[in-house]
C-alpha positions in Angstrom: -26.2 4.1 8.3 -24.3 5.0 11.5 -24.9 8.5 12.9 -22.3 11.2 13.2 -20.8 11.4 16.6 -17.8 13.0 18.3 -15.0 10.5 18.9 -13.1 12.8 21.2 -13.6 15.9 23.3 -9.9 16.9 22.8 -9.2 20.3 21.2 -7.7 19.4 17.9 -4.4 21.2 17.3 -3.8 22.8 13.9 -0.8 22.0 11.6 1.4 25.1 11.0 4.3 23.4 9.1 5.2 20.2 7.4 8.7 18.9 6.6 10.0 16.0 4.5 13.5 14.6 3.8 14.7 11.7 1.7 11.3 10.8 0.2 11.3 10.4 -3.6 12.5 13.6 -5.3 12.5 15.5 -1.9 16.1 14.5 -1.0 17.2 17.6 1.0 15.1 18.5 4.0 12.3 20.9 2.9 9.7 22.7 5.1 6.6 24.5 4.1 4.3 26.7 6.2 0.7 25.5 6.4 -1.8 28.3 6.6 -5.5 28.1 6.8 -5.4 28.0 2.9 -2.2 26.5 1.5 -1.6 26.3 -2.2 0.9 23.9 -3.8 1.6 24.8 -7.4 4.2 23.8 -10.0 4.7 21.7 -13.1 3.8 18.0 -13.4 6.1 15.7 -11.5 7.7 18.5 -9.6 7.1 16.9 -6.2 3.9 18.3 -4.9 2.2 15.0 -4.3 5.4 13.4 -3.1 5.7 16.0 -0.4 2.3 15.1 1.1 2.5 11.3 0.5 4.5 10.5 3.7 1.7 11.9 5.8 -0.9 9.9 3.9 1.2 6.8 4.6 0.9 7.6 8.3 -2.9 8.1 7.9 -3.5 4.8 6.1 -1.3 2.9 8.5 -3.2 4.2 11.5 -6.6 3.4 9.8 -5.8 -0.2 8.8 -8.1 -2.8 10.4 -5.0 -5.0 11.0 -1.4 -4.2 12.0 0.4 -3.8 8.6 3.8 -3.3 10.2 5.7 0.0 10.3 3.9 1.5 7.3 1.1 0.3 5.1 2.6 0.9 1.7 -0.2 -0.3 -0.6 -3.4 1.4 0.8 -6.3 3.6 -0.1 -4.4 6.9 -0.1 -0.9 5.8 -1.3 0.0 2.8 -3.4 3.7 1.7 -3.2 4.9 -1.8 -3.9 8.6 -1.5 -3.1 10.4 0.5 -0.4 12.9 1.7 -3.0 10.0 3.6 -4.7 9.8 5.8 -1.6 13.5 6.6 -1.0 15.3 9.3 -2.9 17.6 8.1 -5.6 18.7 11.0 -7.8 22.2 9.9 -8.7 25.2 12.2 -8.2 25.5 10.8 -4.7 21.9 11.7 -3.7 20.6 8.3 -2.6 18.7 7.9 0.6 18.4 4.8 2.8 15.9 6.6 5.1 13.3 9.3 5.1 11.8 11.6 7.7 8.6 13.6 8.2 8.0 16.5 10.5 4.8 18.2 11.8 4.7 21.5 13.6 1.5 22.5 15.5 0.0 25.7 16.6 0.5 24.8 20.3 4.3 25.3 19.8 5.1 21.5 19.6 6.8 19.5 16.9 6.9 15.9 16.0 9.7 14.3 13.8 9.7 10.7 12.7 12.4 8.8 10.7 12.0 5.5 8.9 14.8 3.5 7.4 15.3 0.5 5.1 16.0 -2.7 6.9 17.4 -6.0 5.5 15.4 -8.0 8.2 12.0 -6.3 8.2 12.1 -4.2 5.0 11.2 -1.0 6.8 11.7 0.0 10.4 11.4 3.1 12.6 14.8 4.7 13.1 13.8 7.3 15.7 11.0 9.6 16.8 11.2 12.9 18.6 8.6 15.1 20.2 9.7 18.7 20.8 7.5 20.3 23.5 6.6 23.9 24.0 9.4 25.0 26.3 7.2 27.9 27.6 5.0 25.3 29.3 8.0 23.4 30.8 10.5 21.0 29.4 8.6 18.1 28.0 10.5 17.0 25.0 10.9 13.3 24.3 13.2 11.1 22.1 12.7 7.4 21.3 14.7 4.8 19.4 13.8 1.1 19.1 17.1 -0.1 20.8 17.3 2.2 23.7 18.3 1.0 27.1 16.4 2.0 30.3 19.1 4.5 31.1 18.9 6.1 27.6 15.1 6.2 27.9 15.3 8.0 31.3 17.8 10.5 29.9 15.5 11.4 27.0 12.1 11.8 28.6 10.4 14.8 30.2 11.3 15.7 33.8 7.9 14.9 35.2 8.2 11.3 33.9 11.7 11.0 35.3 10.3 11.7 38.8 7.6 9.1 38.2 10.3 6.5 37.4 12.0 7.2 40.7 9.0 5.8 42.6 9.7 2.5 44.3 6.7 0.9 42.6 8.4 1.4 39.2 12.1 1.0 39.9 12.1 -2.8 39.5 9.9 -2.9 36.4 11.4 -3.5 33.0 11.2 -0.3 30.9 11.3 -0.8 27.1 10.4 0.6 23.7 7.4 -0.9 21.8 6.0 -0.1 18.4 2.4 1.1 18.0 1.8 0.9 14.2 4.0 3.7 12.7 5.0 5.1 16.1 7.0 4.2 19.2 6.1 4.4 22.8 7.9 3.7 26.1 6.3 1.4 28.6 6.7 -1.0 31.5 6.4 -4.7 31.2 3.7 -5.8 33.5 4.7 -8.9 35.4 1.1 -10.0 36.0 -0.1 -9.7 32.4 3.2 -9.9 30.6 2.1 -6.9 28.5 3.7 -3.5 28.1 1.8 -0.7 29.9 2.5 2.5 28.0 4.4 5.3 29.9 4.5 7.7 27.0 3.2 7.5 23.5 3.6 9.7 20.4 0.3 8.5 19.0 -1.9 11.0 20.9 0.3 13.8 19.6 -0.5 13.1 15.9 -4.2 12.4 16.5 -4.9 14.9 13.7 -3.3 12.7 11.1 -6.2 10.2 11.4 -8.7 13.0 11.0 -7.1 14.3 7.8 -9.6 14.3 4.9 -8.0 13.3 1.6 -9.4 13.7 -1.9 -7.1 12.4 -4.8 -7.1 14.0 -8.2 -9.1 11.1 -9.7 -12.2 10.8 -7.6 -13.9 7.9 -9.4 -16.6 7.8 -12.0 -20.1 8.9 -11.1 -22.3 6.0 -9.9 -26.0 5.3 -10.1 -25.8 3.9 -6.6 -23.3 4.5 -3.8 -22.7 2.2 -0.9 -23.9 3.5 2.5 -21.2 4.4 5.0 -20.8 5.6 8.5 -21.0 9.4 9.1 -18.8 10.4 12.0 -15.8 12.8 12.4 -13.3 10.2 11.0 -13.2 9.3 7.3 -10.8 6.5 6.8 -9.5 6.1 3.2 -10.6 8.3 0.4 -13.3 10.8 1.3 -15.4 10.4 -1.9 -16.7 7.1 -0.6 -18.6 9.0 2.1 -20.2 11.8 0.2 -23.6 10.2 -0.7 -24.2 9.1 2.9 -23.1 12.4 4.4 -25.6 14.3 2.2 -28.4 11.8 3.0 -27.6 12.2 6.7 -27.9 16.0 6.5 -31.3 15.5 4.9 -32.8 13.1 7.4 -31.5 15.2 10.3 -32.8 18.4 8.7 -29.4 20.0 8.9 -30.6 23.1 6.9 -27.3 25.0 7.4 -25.1 22.4 5.7 -27.7 21.7 3.0 -28.1 25.4 2.2 -24.3 25.8 2.0 -24.1 22.8 -0.4 -26.7 24.2 -2.7 -25.2 27.7 -2.6 -21.8 26.3 -3.4 -23.1 24.4 -6.4 -24.9 27.5 -7.7 -21.8 29.6 -7.1 -19.9 27.4 -9.5 -22.8 27.5 -12.0 -23.3 23.7 -12.0 -26.8 23.0 -10.7 -29.4 24.6 -8.6 -30.1 21.6 -6.3 -29.0 18.1 -5.4 -30.6 15.3 -3.4 -29.6 12.0 -1.9 -32.2 9.3 -1.9 -31.9 6.0 0.0 -32.7 3.0 -2.2 -32.3 0.3 0.4 -30.2 -0.4 3.5 -27.0 -0.6 1.4 -27.3 2.0 -1.3 -27.8 5.7 -1.8 -28.6 7.5 -5.0 -27.6 11.1 -5.8 -30.0 13.1 -8.0 -29.0 16.4 -9.6 -31.1 19.3 -10.8 -30.8 19.4 -14.6 -30.9 23.2 -14.8 -28.4 25.7 -13.2 -31.3 27.8 -11.8 -34.5 27.0 -10.1 -37.6 27.0 -12.3 -41.3 26.2 -11.8 -41.8 22.5 -11.2 -38.0 22.2 -11.2 -38.1 20.0 -8.0 -39.2 17.1 -10.3 -36.6 17.8 -12.9 -33.8 15.7 -11.4 -31.5 13.2 -13.0 -29.0 10.7 -11.7 -25.5 12.1 -11.2 -24.4 9.3 -13.5 -26.3 11.1 -16.3 -24.9 14.5 -15.5 -21.5 16.0 -16.6 -18.4 14.9 -14.8 -17.9 18.3 -13.3 -20.6 17.8 -10.6 -19.4 14.3 -9.6 -15.8 15.5 -9.3 -16.4 18.7 -7.4 -19.2 17.4 -5.1 -16.7 15.5 -2.8 -14.6 18.7 -2.6 -17.6 20.9 -1.6 -18.8 18.3 0.9 -15.3 17.9 2.5 -15.0 21.7 2.9 -18.4 21.8 4.6 -18.1 18.8 6.9 -14.6 19.6 8.1 -14.2 20.9 11.6 -12.0 23.7 12.9 -8.3 22.8 12.7 -9.1 19.6 10.7 -6.9 19.2 7.6 -8.4 18.8 4.2 -6.0 17.8 1.4 -7.4 18.3 -2.1 -5.5 17.2 -5.2 -6.5 19.2 -8.3 -10.0 20.2 -7.1 -10.5 22.1 -10.4 -10.6 18.9 -12.5 -13.4 19.0 -15.1 -14.5 22.5 -14.1 -15.3 25.3 -16.6 -12.8 28.2 -16.3 -15.4 30.4 -14.6 -16.1 27.7 -12.0 -12.3 27.3 -11.4 -12.1 31.0 -10.5 -15.2 30.8 -8.3 -13.8 27.8 -6.5 -11.5 30.1 -4.6 -14.5 31.5 -2.7 -15.4 28.1 -1.4 -11.8 27.3 -0.3 -11.5 30.7 1.4 -14.8 30.2 3.3 -13.6 26.9 4.8 -10.2 28.5 5.7 -11.9 31.5 7.4 -13.9 29.0 9.5 -10.6 27.5 10.8 -10.3 24.5 8.5 -6.7 23.8 7.3 -7.2 23.5 3.5 -4.2 22.2 1.5 -4.7 22.4 -2.3 -2.5 21.0 -5.0 -3.5 22.8 -8.2 -2.6 23.4 -11.8 -5.2 26.2 -12.2 -3.9 29.7 -12.7 -7.6 30.8 -12.5 -7.9 29.4 -9.0 -4.8 31.2 -7.9 -6.0 34.4 -9.5 -9.3 33.9 -7.6 -7.5 33.7 -4.3 -5.5 36.9 -5.2 -8.7 38.7 -6.0 -10.3 37.8 -2.7 -7.3 39.2 -0.9 -7.4 42.4 -3.0 -11.1 42.8 -2.1 -10.3 42.4 1.6 -12.4 39.2 1.8 -9.4 37.0 2.7 -6.4 38.0 4.9 -3.0 37.6 3.1 -1.6 36.0 6.2 -4.1 33.2 6.0 -2.7 32.1 2.6 0.6 30.2 2.0 1.7 29.8 -1.6 4.5 27.2 -2.4 5.9 26.7 -5.9 7.5 23.3 -6.6 10.1 22.7 -9.3 12.8 20.1 -10.2 16.5 21.0 -10.3 17.7 20.7 -13.9 20.9 18.8 -12.9 19.6 16.0 -10.8 15.8 16.3 -10.6 15.7 17.2 -6.9 12.6 19.0 -5.7 13.0 22.7 -4.9 10.4 24.8 -3.2 9.9 28.6 -3.4 7.4 30.1 -1.0 5.8 33.5 -1.4 4.1 35.8 1.0 1.1 37.7 -0.5 0.7 41.4 0.2 -2.6 43.2 0.9 -3.2 43.5 -2.9 -2.9 39.7 -3.4 0.4 40.1 -5.2 3.1 37.5 -4.5 6.3 39.4 -5.6 9.0 37.4 -7.3 7.5 34.2 -8.6 9.0 31.5 -10.8 8.0 31.8 -14.4 5.0 29.7 -15.3 1.3 30.3 -14.9 1.0 34.0 -15.8 3.8 34.0 -18.4 2.3 30.9 -20.1 -1.0 32.6 -20.4 0.5 35.8 -21.7 2.7 34.0 -24.1 -0.2 31.9 -25.4 -2.2 35.1 -26.1 0.8 36.7 -27.8 1.4 33.7 -30.0 -2.2 33.7 -31.0 -2.3 37.4 -31.9 1.0 37.1 -33.8 -0.4 34.2 -35.8 -3.5 36.2 -36.6 -1.5 39.3 -37.6 0.8 37.3 -39.8 -2.1 35.6 -41.5 -3.9 38.9 -42.2 -0.7 40.4 -43.7 -0.5 37.7 -46.3 
């Protein structure tokens, strides 16, 4: 098992906004604010997952052990078999031949990348733009695959233009090259016949590779889990790393993280303890305390997670991700409330808020009204700042099925003002229908 280590000393910027255009049901350009805790809610198939998928495509493309081309379509995080499955096709003239994604960061910079359908290669990069923080000097950059040297020089920051004027560079061929899903400008070295990068977008979206992703279906509980590396990058789906991470905490006596793990499980009312046990050099077993509270001789009362309820196996990756994530790192959780009792769904808000207050960027796609109410309650209690929460409601236009997004700002009481009819009204209507049915039956 490889030990955890820092892969970079660079300060990781935090995402403050994401934008998508032309991808599946998101035909018109849509932008959402990303807060420390961002909640994506809405009916099934309203576009919540579709909005985040393009960024997961970038992640799995960067992580591939081989060059898959412009984008790896069929990967660990997203599975697409045909480019047409990605592009908006809503009828009524709303058919896209390209899509774009945008990322805004807390350092005042923005990155925009566009991809288009191509008859020759299937998919190609149309253009990419880095919009710099103008307060720190003009350092914006625009690249397109077919740019001439003159066009490149016209679209690069001033400090690079001065570099190109040096005699040692004037006679070198300047061209655009592809680095996985990104473009870079560089010189063709006459000695090695290779392109030496002059400017690359790749370092600007370093945080995409560090994104932790947990899908809604997090696999069945296993009796044995394969050992993995434990570093600060988690390629693919995060649930594959959980057993090794917990075992690593144990052997390195990381009492803080183990204590937080145990406290989180008890907060949700699932179990009082959990252990990872190494079986051999390739497998780790997860054992769970059978009771919810510690009892005398309870340390021996452990069972395999495979013999426990699905709730623990589904929420354990969520808890572990929230604990292991670093400041500014993005954690994207799809339906973290799956298989949880209603009381645990409400309590889950505390775990999400704790990670957000630590500086982690937590994005949650949820169908749980209890989870949303839990977040509101924390704000009303003063335990979570309303400015640290972004709430986005996704719906589909009734005429053509295009995704529409309504965003709400919460006040100091946790209220979100005007909100599309759904969660609260559904609960109230269900209660009313039940009471009406009982009253009618009693009147017979």
